[in-house]
N, C-alpha and C positions, 0 to 999 in steps of 0.2 A: 868578467868584462870581455869584450871581443878582442881578438888579437890585434885588429886595427879597424878603424872606421874612417872611410873616405867619403867626402861630399857633404859632411855635416858642418854647419856653421857653429859658432860658439854656443848660441842659445839652444839649438837642437841637441848638441853634444851634451850640454849640461843636463837637459831633461832626460836623455837616454841614461846617463850615468846615475841619476837620482832614482831610477826605478827601484822599487823595494827589493829587499834581499831575496824574497822567494823566487823572483824572476831569474836570479843568477845561480840558484842552488844547483849543485851537481856539476858545476864548472863546464857546462855544455857549450858555452860560447867561446871558451878560451882559444880554440883553434880556428875560429871562423874569422876570415877577413871580410868585413862588411863594407859594401859600397851602397850609398843611397843617392838617389837621383830624382829630382822633382819632374813630374810630367807637365809640359807646357799647358797653361790654362786653356788655350784655344784648341788643343789637340783632342779630338774625340776618342772614345774608347773607354778602356777600363780606368778605374780610379786607383787601383793598386795591383802591383805585380810583384811576386816574390819568387826569385829563382835561386836555386842552389845547385852547384855542381862541383867538380874537383878543383876549380879555380877559386871558389869562395861563394859568397852570397851577395845578391843584388836586390835591393828593394826600390822599386819605382813607385812614386806616390804623387797624388794630385794635391792633397792637403796634408798638413802635419799630422792630423789624427789618423790618416790612412797609413802613414809611416809607423805609428805606434801600434796600430792594428797589425801591420805587417810583422812587427817584432813579436807580437803575440802568436801569430801563425808560425813564425820561425821557431819559437820555443816549442810549440805544439809538435812540430815535425823535426825536432832536434836530432832524433836518432836516424833520420833519413838523409843520406848523403847526396841524393839527386832528386829534386822535385821542382815543379813549376805550378804556381797558383796565380790565377787571374781573378780579380773581384771588381764589382761595380756596385755603387750605392743606388738602391731603388727607392730609398726614402732619404732625401738629401740631409734633412735635419732629424736626428734621432737621439733621444735622451731619456732622462728620468726626472721626475719631480719629487723632492722630499719636502714634507710638511714640517716646517720648523716653527709653527705657531700653536701647536696643541700640546703645551707643556714642555716638550723637549726642543732645545736649540743645540744642534750638533756643533761640537767645537771645530774651529778651523782645521786643527790637526786631523780630526776624524774625516772631515770633508776631503782633505788632501789624500787620505788613504783610499777613499772612494774614487777620487779622480785618477789616481794611479791605475786602478783596475779598469775604470771606464775607458781610459786611453787605450789600454791593451785590447779591450773589446771592440773599440772603434766607435764608441758613443761620442757625440760631439756637442752635447748640450746638457747642462745641469741647471734645473729650474729650482729656485728656492721660494717656497710659498711663505711669504712674510706679511702677516696682517699688520703687526705693530712692532716687530722685533728687528728694526733697523733704526739707526740714529737719525733724528731730525734736529737740526740746529735750532735752539731756542724753544724746544718742546721737551722739557725734562720729564714730563709724565707720559709721554708717548712711549709705550713699551715699558712702563715703570715696573720694576721687580719681575721682569719677564726674561732677563738674560739675553737680550738681543745683541746683534752685531754692531760694533762701532764702524764708522766709515773706513777707518784704517784696516779693520779686519776684512771688510768686504773687498777693499782694493787688493789686499794680500791674497784672498781666495781667488779673485779674478785674475791676478797676475799668475798664480800657480797654474790655474786652468788654461790660461792662454798659451803657456809654453807647450801644452799638448795639442793645441788647436781646439780646445773645448770652450764653448761660450757659457758664461754664467748669466742666466736670465732671471730677473726679479719678477715674481708674481705677487702683486699687492692687491689691496682692495680700495676702491674709490667710491663705493656706494653702500653695499651691505657687508655683513660679517665684520662690523666695526664695534661690536659690543665691548671689547676689551679696552677700547679708547673712550667710548662714549659713557662709560660708567663714572668717569671723573667729572667733578662739577665744572672745571674750567672749560670743558668741551660741551657744555649744555647748549650753547648757541649753534653747534653743528648738528644737533640731534633732530631727526624726523621721528624715529622710533628708537627703541633700546638698541637696535643693531644697525639702523640705516642712517646715513648722512642726509642732511637736509639739502635736497636738490634745489637749484636755482638761487642759492644764497651766495652772496659775495664772500662772506666769511668762509664758507665751505670751499669755494674756488681758491681762495688764498691758501687754505690749508692743503688742498690737493697740489697746488704749485710747490709747496715746500716738500711734499712727498716725492714728486717727480724730479725736483731739482736735486734732492739728496741721492736718489737712485742713479740719476743721470751722471752725477759727478763721481760715482763709485765704480760703475761697471762699463766695460767697453761696448757691450751689446747695445744696440739702439732699439732693440725690441723690448717691450715691457708688457706684461700681462696685467690688466687692470681689473680683473675679476668681474664684478657686476652680476654675479650669479646669486640665485636663491634670495632675491630681494622681495620676498613675500610681504605684502602689506605696504608696498611703496606708495607714498603719498597719502596714507591714511592716518598719520600722526600729526605732528606739528605742521607739516606741509599743508594739510587740509585746513587746519585752523587759520593759517596765514593766507592761503591762496584759494580756498574752496575746493570742491571736488573736481578732479580731472581724471581722464582715462590714464591708467598707469603707463601704458605704452608711450603716451605723449611725453610724460615726465622722463621716462627711461631714455627715449631717443634724444630729447633735448640735452639731458645730462651726458649721454654718450658723445654727442657732438662737441659739447663744451670740453670734456676731458680730452677728446681728440685734438682740439685746438690748443689746449694748454700743453699737452705732450709735445706738440709740434714746436712750441717755443724752446724746448730743451733738446730738440733733434731726436725725439723718441717716436717710434711707431707702435701703435697699440694693438693688442689682441685682447679679446674679451670672450667670456663664456656665453654660450648662446641659449642657455636653457630658458631664461625669462622671455627672450625674444620669441621663442617657439611657443611658450605657454600663452603669451599675449596674442600671438597670431593664429594659433590653432583653434579650430571650431570645437575640438574636444578639450581645450584648455590643458593640454598635456605636453610634456617635452618630446616624448618618443612618438611623434606624429610625422612620418615621412611624406605625408600628403599635405602638410601645412603649406599654405600659399600666402605670401605677403602681397598686399596690393602694391602697385607700382609707386604710389605716393610714399608709402612707408619705406620701400626699398631705397628710394632716392634719398631718404633721410639718414641712411646708414653710410658712414664715410667709406668711400670706395676702396681705400687702402687699409682699412681696419680688418684684422683677421678674426674670423669666427672660430671659436674653439668648441668642437663637438666632443663633450665629455660623456663617456658611457662606460661604466665599470661592470655591468652585469648582463648586458644583452649578448646572446649567443647565436641568434639567427642571422645567417649570412645575408639573407635578403633584406632584413631590417637594417643592418649595419650599412649595407651598400646603398640602400635608398636614403638613409639619413645623411650619409656623406654627400650623395648627389644633391639632396635638397639644400644642404649647406652651400655647396658649390654654386648653386643657382642664385644664391644671395651675394656671395663674395668669397674672397680668399679664405681657405679653410685649413684648420689644424685639428688633429685628432689627439685626444687625451684618454688613455686607456688605463687598465688596472694593473697594479701590483698589490694584490689584496691583503693589505696589512691593517685595514680599517677596523678599529675597535677589537683588536685581538693581540695576543702575545706572539703571533707568528704570521708568516705570509702564507696564504692559502693557495698553494700552487696548482692543484688540480682545477680549481675554479678559475684561476688566472689564465691557464692555458686554454680552457674552453671558451673564454671570452676574448682574450687578446688575439688568439690565433686567427679566427675568421675576420676580426676587425682589421688586423694588419694586412691581411690579404686584400681586403677591400681598399685599404689605403693605397696599396701598390697598384691595384687595377685602375684606380682613379687618379693616380699620380698626385696624391696629396703630398705637399712638400715637407711637412713636418709632423712627427708623431712622438709622443712620450708616454711613459708609464708612470703612474702616480702612486707614491707611498704615503697615503693619507694616514693621519694619526688621530682621527676623531675620538674623543672620549678618553684622552689621557696619555697617549703615546707609550703604551706598555711594550710595544714591539720595537726592537732595535733595527735600524735601517740596514745593518749588516746582513740581516736575514733576507734582504731583497736582492742580493747579488745574483742568484741564478736567473731571476726575472730580468735583470738588466742584460745579462748575456742573451736571453731569448729575444729581447727587443733588438739588440745589436745584430744578431744573426738574421733576423727578418729583414733588416735594412740592407744587408749585403747578399741576400738570397732572393732570386726572382720568384720562386715558388713557395711551397709549404715548408715550414720548419718543424721537425719533430723534436720536442724538448728532451726526449729520452736519448737523443743522439749527440748531445752537447757536452757530455761529461769531460771529454779530453780537451775541448776548447776552454771549458770553465777552469779546469785544473791549470792550464797554461796561463790563463789571464788573472787568476786569483791565488794560485797555490793551494786551493782548497778542494775538497771532495764534494761534489754536488749531492751525493747520497746523504751527507750529514744534514743538509738543508731539507731534504725530503723527509727525513726522520723527524726533524723539528716541526714540520708542517703537520705531523700526525696529532699534534695537540688539538687541532680542530678537525682534521680529516678522519673522523670516526667512521666505523663501518655502517652506521645506521643513518646516514645523511639522505634526505629526500632528493634524488637526482633531478626531479622536475622543478624544484624550487629555484626561483630567479636569484635569490640572495642566499649565499652560503651561511650556515649557522656558525656561531662562535661559542661552542660549549665550554672551551677551556676558560673563557672569561666569566661566563655566568655561573659555572660551577664553583670557580674559585671565590668570587666575591659574594655570592648569595649568602644570606644569613643562615647560620647553622640550625637555629630554632624555628625561624619563620621562612623556610626555604620556598621561594616563589617557583622554583623549577623542580621541586621534588617529584611531582607527578610526571614530569617530562622524562626524567632519566631512570625512573624505577623500572627494573626488570631488563635493562639493556646491557648489563654486565660491562659497563664502561670502566669499572675498576680493572678488569682483565686487559682491556685495550691500553689503559694508561700504564699498567705494569709492564706490558710488552714494549710500549714506547720508551719507558724508562730504561729497560734493558738495552734497547738499541742505542739510545743516546749515551748510556754509560760506556758501551763498546766504542762508539764513535769518539767520545772524549778521550778515551785511553789511546786510541789510534792517532788522534789529531795532536795530542800533547798541547804545547802552548798555542798552536794555531787554532785550537778548539775552544778558546776562552768564551767565545760567544755561545757555546752549547751549555754552559753551566746553568744559565737561567732556565732554558727549556727543560733540562734534566730535572732541576729542582722543582719546577712546576709540575712535571709529569709525576714525580714522587708525591707531591701534595694531592694532585687530582686522583691518584690511585685510591687514597683513603677517602677524600671528600666526596667523590662520586658515589662510593659505596654507602657512606653515611647519609648523604642527601637522598639517596634512593630508598633508604630503609629505616632511618631513625624514627620518623613519625609513625610508620606502620608498626614497628616493634612496640612503640608506646601504646598505640590504639589496640593492639592485640594482647597487651599486658604480658609480653614475652620478656620476663625479667632476666633470663639467661642472656638473650641477645642484647638487652640494654646494658648489661655488665660489660659485654664485649665492645659495645658502642662507646662506653665511658673510657675504656682503655684506648680505643681508636682516637677519641677526641684529644687525649693527652699526647699521643704520638703526632697527631695532625698539628697541634700547637707548635711542637718542636720543628716540624718540617716547614711550616709557614715562616717561622723566625729565620730559618736558614735561607729560604727563598727570598725574603725581604733583604737580607744582608747581601746575597749575591747580586740581586737586582740593583741594589744601591751602588755596589762596587762597579757594575757594568755601566750604569748611568754616569757616575762621576768620572769614569775613564773616557767617556766619549761625548758628554753633553755638558752644557752649563748647569751648575747646581740649582739654579732657579727652575722651578717646575717640579722637582722631585718632591717638594712639600705636599703636593696633591696625592702622590702615590704613598707617601708616608702616612697620610691621613687614611687612605684606603686600607693599607696594611695594619695600621694601628687600630682602626675600627674593627677589622676582621679578627685580630688577636684578642681585642677586648670582648668581642661577642663569643669567641671560642672559649675564653675563660669563663664567661658567664654561663654558657651552655654546659660546660664541664661541671661547674659548681652546682648548678640547678639540677642537673641529672644525678649527680652524686647525692645531693640532699634528698631527692625523690627515692633513690635506691636504698638509702639508709633510713627512710621513714620520716625525715624532717619536713618533707613536703608531701601532701596527699595527692597533688595533681600538678601537671605541667600544661597549662592552657595553650601555650604556643604550639605544642605538638598535637593537641587535640583538634585544631582547626583543620577542616577538609582541605585537601590539595587539589588544584585544578591545573590543567595543561596550558602552557603558553607557546611552546615551541615544538609541539609534537603533532604528527599526522599519522595515526595508526601506530605502527612500530618504527616510524622514521622521525628524525629530527630535521627541522629546517623550515620554519616559517619566516625567518629573516634574521638579519644582523641586529643584535640587541645592544643598546647602550644601557646596560642593566643597572649600573650603580644608582642612576637617578630614580629607580623604582622606590628607593627608600630616602636617599638624600643625595644632593648633587655636590660632589667634591671634585668635579673635573673642571679644568681650565681649558678644555678643548671642545 
């Protein structure tokens, strides 16, 4: 704790003293007499100034979150007795979004741990993507068996964040992505299609009112993201039966205006994803069309204060990103949603994230877009812990407080001060997907750690893709690095246990997947004997991975949702047992053939000697066990 703190009211003082233990380690603050002083709101200039000299330390701040960022800077420079730092925000609203609707619902305690670190980084917005994982009075099957937040929990999270000056913003759905709700019979009257609400229906409007009322009563922020993305087939289900065929854009805009009016009843301002608006308006019928032009009549139908969210997780061309933002701005107020690429993987793919988010955030600053956030999507099961997104959060924060380019490689000392963790540990975890043979020209980064793990050992759909790439050597080196990191990190490295166990699994499974069917077709009995031994060891390692993954999940998330991953692990272990038994029967002469290994293998993710045709949600190739 500081020797003294002058200028802090009771609430700020409470938030400073509750900062986690890593912040105070080394007793660096004990001799510092800290003075904090708010900058008058009407005064132009910097948002944050940190000064330290022989008389003590002074932090001048415009908003509470700037104060906490200042504390992070003070810790980073704790060994310097004299320094002066001036900073200004070039993106006024900067934050992250975590997907709490694809199996995993982070516990309030886990979110508090994120918020502690976000505050020290200077992030001022946490967006919770909640399709049905929040409580609605009188709707017991809304979010049924999904582990959602009660209203009391949301208020508690909001209170905790507000102490740091961080807004909690709800991102819900009011049109598409509602399949988890619409599967229940009592919601049949709301259904246009299996995933879309029935637009123009009084029952639908009453239901949306309940959603908006619940969120509005739990969170301070008056901004609400209402989704409306990826509403493919809008108006082609029950809507068409009831109302006849209509252009989808007419249905979309009518619904948008109705949602806007309903939100206004609860004092809420809406933001919505722009993809469908662009697809309807583009002559190419595609989202990424910077030359898309809406006619004036259509523009007039878009509420003037509704924010358009330009989401783009994969584009790297500065000119395209710049032109897309400009096109959005010509329509209305604009927000940028960018990548923290955890989608459909066990890790955050940082190299791909930097290549995409970097030029996009520069375009955001050039065009003075007032809000940007990075998205930790968990499509297809939420195997990746949000904790692995911390370096990306730091990157977004530094862009907001830096006028020019940010080099992610230069942030290690900032990251250590704001999290107590080594950024190198996270880079090593990212090696689960960042293999040496990635196609750099591909728009979508591949996720080999996922498809190698889950693919069937006898019917491997990706056997031809990984054959001859020596991925077993890559994963052996990755495991060695993570083992070293875990030893160095001690208890602070608990989040590395799952990546390490996965690397140990992939070392064996990548070798087997690349060779087992070829050894069989070449009648190489010696190699098949070795494969049989490898299958036995692989079974043991998968059991360990499942146990560690479950422990991690239960320590940070609601237990609901883990059942889907139990089914995946259970299915994999059952198939490994079957593969081992059948191979042993073949080797000992009880079976004359193994038809599964005789089937030719074809490529899915390979281009020459490189991998990377796209992100694969691979488990649905055989059976869908995902709730995301």
